TIVEX-581463 format. One line per field, with one value per residue (C-alpha): chain; y negated, x, z negated; residue number from 1. Coordinates in Angstrom, 2 decimals, padded with zeros to 5 digits. Each point is the difference from the previous one (the first is absolute). Example, Ala and Ser with C-alpha at 12.3 -4.5 7.8 and 13.67 -1.06 7.14 Angstrom:
TIVEX-581463
chain = c(A;A)
c2 = c(004.50;-003.44)
c1 = c(012.30;001.37)
c3 = c(-007.80;000.66)
n = c(1;2)
This chain:
TIVEX-581463
chain = c(A;A;A;A;A;A;A;A;A;A;A;A;A;A;A;A;A;A;A;A;A;A;A;A;A;A;A;A;A;A;A;A;A;A;A;A;A;A;A;A;A;A;A;A;A;A;A;A;A;A;A;A;A;A;A;A;A;A;A;A;A;A;A;A;A;A;A;A;A;A;A;A;A;A;A;A;A;A;A;A;A;A;A;A;A;A;A;A;A;A;A;A;A;A;A;A;A;A;A;A;A;A;A;A;A;A;A;A;A;A;A;A;A;A;A;A;A;A;A;A;A;A;A;A;A;A;A;A;A;A;A;A;A;A;A;A;A;A;A;A;A;A;A;A;A;A;A;A;A;A;A;A;A;A;A;A;A;A;A;A;A;A;A;A;A;A;A;A;A;A;A;A;A;A;A;A;A;A;A;A;A;A;A;A;A;A;A;A;A;A;A;A;A;A;A;A;A;A;A;A;A;A;A;A;A;A;A;A;A;A;A;A;A;A;A;A;A;A;A;A;A;A;A;A;A;A;A;A;A;A;A;A;A;A;A;A;A;A;A;A;A;A;A;A;A)
c2 = c(-011.34;001.48;003.12;002.49;003.69;-000.42;002.76;-001.47;-002.27;-002.02;-002.84;-002.87;-003.57;-003.05;-001.98;002.01;-003.13;-003.30;-002.98;-003.29;-003.30;-001.15;-003.47;-001.51;003.51;001.49;002.28;002.30;003.05;002.63;003.76;001.89;003.52;002.42;003.27;001.75;003.23;001.25;000.00;-002.73;-001.01;-001.44;-002.14;-001.88;-002.66;-000.55;-001.31;001.42;-001.40;001.43;-000.01;001.14;002.29;-000.12;003.74;001.09;-002.92;-001.09;000.95;-001.15;-000.76;-000.88;-003.62;-002.61;-003.53;-001.68;002.11;-001.75;002.28;-002.03;-003.00;001.89;000.27;002.47;-000.38;002.61;002.51;003.03;000.52;002.41;000.08;001.46;002.35;-001.73;-003.38;-002.25;-002.26;-003.11;-000.45;-003.58;-000.69;-003.14;-000.89;-002.42;-000.43;-001.35;-003.58;001.07;002.55;-000.91;-000.30;003.36;002.82;002.10;003.33;003.03;002.81;000.10;003.54;000.91;003.45;002.38;001.01;003.71;002.35;003.74;002.25;002.48;002.89;-000.45;-002.17;-002.26;-003.77;-001.83;-003.40;-002.23;-003.42;-002.49;-003.05;-003.61;-001.75;-003.60;-002.70;-003.46;-002.65;-002.99;-002.71;-000.29;003.53;001.71;003.35;000.34;003.29;001.60;003.45;001.36;003.27;003.11;003.60;003.46;002.30;003.57;001.46;-001.88;-000.27;-003.69;-003.37;-002.27;-003.75;-001.83;-003.29;-002.50;-002.90;-002.60;-002.46;-000.92;001.40;003.48;000.49;002.55;-000.41;001.51;001.79;000.22;002.47;001.76;002.99;000.45;001.91;-001.17;-002.61;002.43;-000.67;003.10;-001.32;-003.21;-001.06;-002.94;000.45;-001.52;002.19;-001.02;-002.49;-001.03;-001.45;-003.22;000.48;003.65;002.43;002.81;002.87;-000.07;003.30;-000.31;002.73;001.49;002.34;003.47;000.14;-003.10;001.02;003.15;-000.06;-002.59;001.48;-000.73;-003.25;-003.77;-002.00;-003.69;-001.21;-003.53;-002.07;-002.64;-000.47;-002.46;-001.48;-003.02;-001.59;-002.96;-002.70;001.93;003.16;001.22;002.40;001.94;001.82;003.00;002.27;002.95;003.28;003.38;003.13;003.31;002.82)
c1 = c(-018.54;003.49;000.18;002.86;-000.63;-002.11;000.49;-002.43;-002.98;000.17;002.22;-001.61;000.78;-001.97;-000.11;001.02;001.03;001.46;000.18;001.57;001.12;003.42;-000.04;003.48;001.30;-001.82;-002.99;-001.40;-002.21;-001.16;-000.46;-002.13;001.34;-002.51;000.29;-003.36;001.24;000.30;003.80;002.61;001.60;003.46;000.10;002.59;-000.63;002.08;-000.34;000.73;-000.26;-002.80;-001.49;-003.24;001.09;-002.32;-000.64;000.91;-001.35;001.60;003.66;002.77;003.31;003.54;-000.14;-002.00;001.02;-002.63;000.36;-001.47;001.65;003.24;-002.08;-002.36;000.28;-002.08;-000.92;000.10;001.88;-000.51;-002.70;-002.35;-003.78;-002.16;-002.83;-003.09;001.71;001.92;003.04;000.50;003.10;000.84;001.56;002.07;001.15;002.86;000.77;003.42;-000.16;001.96;-002.63;-001.85;-003.78;-001.70;-001.76;001.99;-001.30;000.70;-001.88;000.20;-000.19;-001.03;001.44;-000.19;003.38;000.71;-001.60;000.49;-002.97;000.08;-001.19;002.16;002.84;-000.48;000.25;-003.23;000.01;-002.85;000.25;-002.61;000.75;-001.07;001.00;001.15;000.04;001.46;-000.23;002.27;-001.22;-003.08;-000.71;-003.02;-000.96;-001.08;-001.66;-000.90;-000.95;002.40;-001.65;-001.83;001.08;-001.33;002.06;-000.72;001.58;-002.24;-002.91;-000.44;000.43;002.85;-000.06;003.33;-000.19;002.83;000.87;002.07;-000.36;002.36;-002.05;-001.28;-003.74;-002.62;-002.77;-003.44;-001.01;-003.51;-000.17;-002.50;000.66;-002.29;-000.22;-001.93;-001.76;-001.09;001.38;001.53;001.24;001.08;001.56;001.45;002.89;003.33;002.74;003.23;002.82;001.47;003.44;001.17;001.59;-001.04;-002.62;-002.07;-002.13;-003.48;-001.94;-003.56;-001.62;-003.31;-001.48;-000.60;-003.43;-000.98;001.55;001.80;003.32;-000.03;-000.60;002.44;-000.66;000.31;-001.17;-000.22;001.31;-001.08;000.05;001.92;002.75;-000.72;002.37;000.19;-002.76;-002.34;001.16;003.21;-001.71;001.32;-001.62;001.61;-002.51;001.08;-001.32;001.97;-000.47;000.83;000.54;-000.66;001.71)
c3 = c(-004.94;000.26;-002.21;000.08;-000.74;-003.15;-002.55;-002.50;000.45;-003.21;001.30;001.87;001.00;001.12;002.17;003.05;001.90;-001.22;002.36;-001.06;001.47;-001.15;-001.54;-000.03;000.55;-003.00;-000.48;-002.67;-000.33;-002.48;000.32;-002.51;-000.52;-001.55;-001.88;000.30;-001.58;-003.56;-000.28;-000.32;003.32;000.54;003.13;002.02;002.65;003.13;003.56;003.45;003.54;002.13;003.46;001.60;002.80;003.00;-000.11;-003.55;-002.03;-003.28;-000.44;-002.32;001.71;-001.04;001.16;001.91;001.03;-002.20;-003.16;-003.04;-002.58;-000.45;-001.08;-002.32;-003.79;-002.07;-003.63;-001.46;002.19;-002.25;-002.60;-001.70;000.44;-002.72;001.03;001.41;000.17;002.37;000.21;002.08;002.12;000.91;003.38;000.49;003.53;000.55;003.69;000.89;001.35;003.08;001.07;003.20;000.04;000.35;-001.79;-002.47;-001.25;-002.18;-001.71;-003.78;-001.35;-003.53;-000.63;-002.93;-001.36;000.48;-002.47;-000.15;000.67;-002.85;002.17;003.08;-001.26;003.02;-000.47;000.78;001.69;001.09;001.57;001.15;002.08;000.40;003.21;-000.52;002.70;-000.66;002.70;000.39;002.36;002.21;001.22;001.53;001.60;003.62;000.95;003.31;001.24;002.60;000.97;-001.19;000.46;-000.80;-002.23;001.07;-003.16;-002.43;002.44;-000.71;001.68;-001.09;000.48;000.33;-001.94;000.39;-002.30;001.84;-002.88;-002.83;-002.91;-000.83;-000.33;-001.07;002.58;000.41;003.17;001.42;002.89;002.24;002.25;002.99;003.26;003.05;-002.12;-002.73;-003.49;-001.60;-003.33;-001.72;-003.26;-001.96;-002.43;-001.20;001.43;-001.74;000.34;003.33;-000.65;001.59;003.43;000.01;001.28;-001.47;001.26;-001.53;000.02;001.25;-002.07;001.08;-002.64;001.43;-001.62;001.98;003.29;001.09;001.87;002.76;003.43;002.79;001.78;-000.08;-003.03;-000.87;-003.36;-000.89;-003.16;-001.91;-002.56;-002.81;-002.58;-002.28;-002.05;000.31;002.40;000.61;001.25;003.35;002.47;002.85;002.25;002.04;002.71;001.32;001.82;-001.52;002.08;-001.76;001.95)
n = c(1;2;3;4;5;6;7;8;9;10;11;12;13;14;15;16;17;18;19;20;21;22;23;24;25;26;27;28;29;30;31;32;33;34;35;36;37;38;39;40;41;42;43;44;45;46;47;48;49;50;51;52;53;54;55;56;57;58;59;60;61;62;63;64;65;66;67;68;69;70;71;72;73;74;75;76;77;78;79;80;81;82;83;84;85;86;87;88;89;90;91;92;93;94;95;96;97;98;99;100;101;102;103;104;105;106;107;108;109;110;111;112;113;114;115;116;117;118;119;120;121;122;123;124;125;126;127;128;129;130;131;132;133;134;135;136;137;138;139;140;141;142;143;144;145;146;147;148;149;150;151;152;153;154;155;156;157;158;159;160;161;162;163;164;165;166;167;168;169;170;171;172;173;174;175;176;177;178;179;180;181;182;183;184;185;186;187;188;189;190;191;192;193;194;195;196;197;198;199;200;201;202;203;204;205;206;207;208;209;210;211;212;213;214;215;216;217;218;219;220;221;222;223;224;225;226;227;228;229;230;231;232;233;234;235;236;237;238;239;240;241;242;243;244;245)
């Protein structure tokens, strides 16, 4: 979930991801904004373009070609939330008829309006984000593993996953690390969104209590990426070599 410098932990929002298919250029969604604290919160809602940088992960940016924000209407935009309660924000998407088929995205932030901290006089802001993807036309993801590398600074393996498809996806990875036929560690987990026509580095985390720092040498990383449900489930197996210096 995109969260920017939280100063207080009593603001929350669900869901974290909204995916919708545009029907005749229109789609809808709802975000539930929660106040889990004991004081009244004043909140505003707004949207920003975002990317998933290969190395840095989620980042907001000034513009992207397929920004959904110009076609998104919030109701309400500003509101108050009583303690221990929630408000619903309705999203209405109206895509322009001239837009080409494709996936349009934005992150919708719910942000507390600035309040003064009585002790320090510093304004406190918290925002929580919901990423929104709206697809126009017949679109689908297509994943593959390009390579694996070892990051000496973090002492972990990173897997480069590429999406050459036309839709973003949140896949699951099932991996096993072995050396000379002996399995060292394995795990299955969902690792985050891979945007359409993009790539992302996935950290292969090995708990230190399970296995100390990897010794220098050659390792084999095998497994599969899985996405979709039921009859539409897709699987992309991979097998790659990792060199630990």
